[in-house]
C-alpha positions as CSV (number, residue, x, y, z in Angstrom):
1,M,105.0,-76.2,-96.4
2,S,104.7,-72.5,-95.6
3,L,104.4,-71.1,-92.2
4,H,101.8,-68.6,-93.2
5,M,99.4,-71.3,-92.1
6,F,100.6,-71.0,-88.6
7,K,99.9,-67.3,-88.1
8,S,97.0,-67.8,-85.7
9,T,98.8,-70.6,-83.9
10,P,100.3,-69.6,-80.3
11,K,104.1,-69.5,-80.6
12,F,104.7,-72.1,-77.9
13,L,102.8,-74.7,-80.0
14,L,104.6,-73.7,-83.1
15,A,108.0,-73.8,-81.3
16,G,107.0,-77.3,-79.8
17,F,106.1,-78.5,-83.4
18,L,109.2,-77.2,-85.1
19,K,111.2,-78.9,-82.3
20,N,109.4,-82.3,-83.0
21,I,110.4,-81.9,-86.6
22,R,113.9,-81.2,-85.8
23,I,114.3,-84.1,-83.4
24,T,112.5,-86.3,-86.0
25,F,114.9,-85.2,-88.7
26,A,118.0,-85.6,-86.5
27,V,117.1,-89.3,-85.6
28,A,116.5,-90.1,-89.3
29,L,120.1,-88.6,-90.0
30,V,121.6,-90.8,-87.3
31,A,119.7,-93.8,-88.3
32,L,121.0,-93.1,-91.8
33,S,124.5,-92.3,-90.8
34,A,124.9,-95.7,-89.1
35,C,124.3,-97.3,-92.7
36,N,126.9,-97.6,-95.3
37,S,126.7,-95.6,-98.5
38,S,125.0,-98.4,-100.3
39,A,122.4,-98.8,-97.8
40,I,121.6,-95.1,-97.9
41,K,121.4,-95.1,-101.9
42,D,119.0,-98.3,-101.5
43,A,116.8,-96.4,-99.2
44,I,116.7,-93.3,-101.5
45,D,116.0,-95.7,-104.6
46,I,113.0,-97.0,-102.5
47,I,111.8,-93.7,-101.9
48,D,112.2,-92.8,-105.5
49,G,110.0,-95.4,-106.6
50,V,112.7,-97.9,-108.2
51,P,111.0,-101.2,-108.9
52,R,111.9,-103.9,-106.3
53,K,114.2,-106.5,-107.0
54,D,112.7,-110.2,-106.9
55,I,113.4,-112.2,-103.9
56,D,114.7,-115.7,-104.2
57,V,111.9,-117.6,-102.4
58,S,113.6,-120.9,-102.9
59,K,115.4,-120.4,-99.6
60,T,113.1,-118.2,-97.8
61,G,110.5,-119.2,-95.1
62,V,108.2,-117.5,-92.8
63,N,107.3,-117.8,-89.0
64,A,103.6,-119.2,-88.9
65,F,101.1,-118.3,-86.3
66,A,98.3,-120.5,-87.0
67,S,96.7,-120.0,-83.8
68,D,95.4,-116.6,-84.8
69,N,92.1,-117.2,-86.5
70,R,91.8,-113.8,-87.7
71,F,94.0,-115.0,-90.6
72,G,92.0,-117.9,-91.3
73,T,92.1,-121.6,-90.3
74,P,95.5,-123.2,-90.0
75,E,94.8,-124.8,-93.5
76,Q,94.1,-121.5,-95.2
77,Q,97.0,-120.1,-93.8
78,M,99.6,-122.8,-94.7
79,L,98.0,-122.7,-98.3
80,E,98.4,-119.0,-98.4
81,V,102.3,-119.7,-97.3
82,R,102.6,-122.0,-100.4
83,D,100.2,-120.5,-102.9
84,T,100.3,-116.8,-102.5
85,L,104.0,-116.2,-101.0
86,K,105.3,-119.2,-103.1
87,L,107.4,-120.2,-100.0
88,S,108.5,-123.6,-99.3
89,F,109.7,-123.3,-95.7
90,V,107.6,-122.4,-92.6
91,R,108.7,-122.2,-88.9
92,I,105.8,-123.0,-86.4
93,L,106.1,-122.2,-82.7
94,F,104.3,-124.8,-80.5
95,A,103.7,-123.3,-77.0
96,W,103.9,-125.7,-74.3
97,T,101.6,-123.9,-71.7
98,D,99.4,-124.9,-68.8
99,A,96.5,-125.5,-71.5
100,V,98.7,-128.2,-72.8
101,Q,99.8,-130.0,-69.6
102,S,98.3,-128.4,-66.6
103,T,100.1,-130.8,-64.1
104,P,103.4,-132.7,-63.9
105,T,101.4,-136.0,-64.1
106,G,99.1,-135.0,-66.7
107,N,99.4,-136.2,-70.2
108,P,100.3,-133.4,-72.6
109,N,97.5,-132.5,-75.0
110,F,99.0,-130.9,-78.3
111,G,95.7,-131.5,-80.1
112,F,95.4,-128.2,-81.6
113,Y,98.9,-128.5,-83.0
114,D,97.8,-131.8,-84.6
115,E,95.4,-129.6,-86.7
116,V,98.4,-127.2,-87.6
117,L,100.6,-130.1,-88.7
118,D,97.7,-131.7,-90.8
119,A,97.4,-128.3,-92.4
120,I,100.9,-128.1,-93.9
121,P,100.5,-128.7,-97.5
122,E,102.6,-130.9,-99.9
123,G,105.7,-128.9,-101.0
124,V,105.9,-127.1,-97.6
125,D,108.6,-128.1,-95.0
126,A,108.0,-127.2,-91.4
127,L,110.5,-126.6,-88.5
128,I,108.6,-127.1,-85.3
129,V,110.0,-125.3,-82.2
130,I,108.6,-126.0,-78.9
131,T,108.5,-122.8,-76.8
132,G,107.5,-121.9,-73.2
133,L,106.9,-124.2,-70.2
134,P,103.8,-124.9,-68.0
135,S,103.7,-122.8,-64.9
136,W,104.3,-125.9,-62.8
137,M,107.8,-126.4,-64.2
138,S,108.9,-123.3,-62.2
139,S,108.8,-125.4,-59.0
140,S,112.2,-127.1,-58.1
141,A,109.9,-130.1,-56.9
142,N,109.1,-130.9,-60.4
């Protein structure tokens, strides 16, 4: 990029622009300096368009967030994990919230998660992790 395109640009804007470029470049250099030479070479290879190596998916998994319908139904998402991504492992977080159990004496309703569990296709193993707590659990009386 030549600087002739900045002839009509006020000098304080041009100085700020160039300062931002220098800061960005400095941050990139610091980030790369924290890497070993092999990592830097790999980064340069990716930038240069070297074909990517295949990933061994036999031991690779993915976190699934089946509660977000923007990505399809839980069944569609789980099939995509198996059929498109070719993965055999999925980790699913089940949030234990007030919507699941609103009071200490109320029965938990993990009904939505039943749909998620039913959607796990044959050939996919799932690790279910219960996360969070209902708000009533914050009281020492419970």
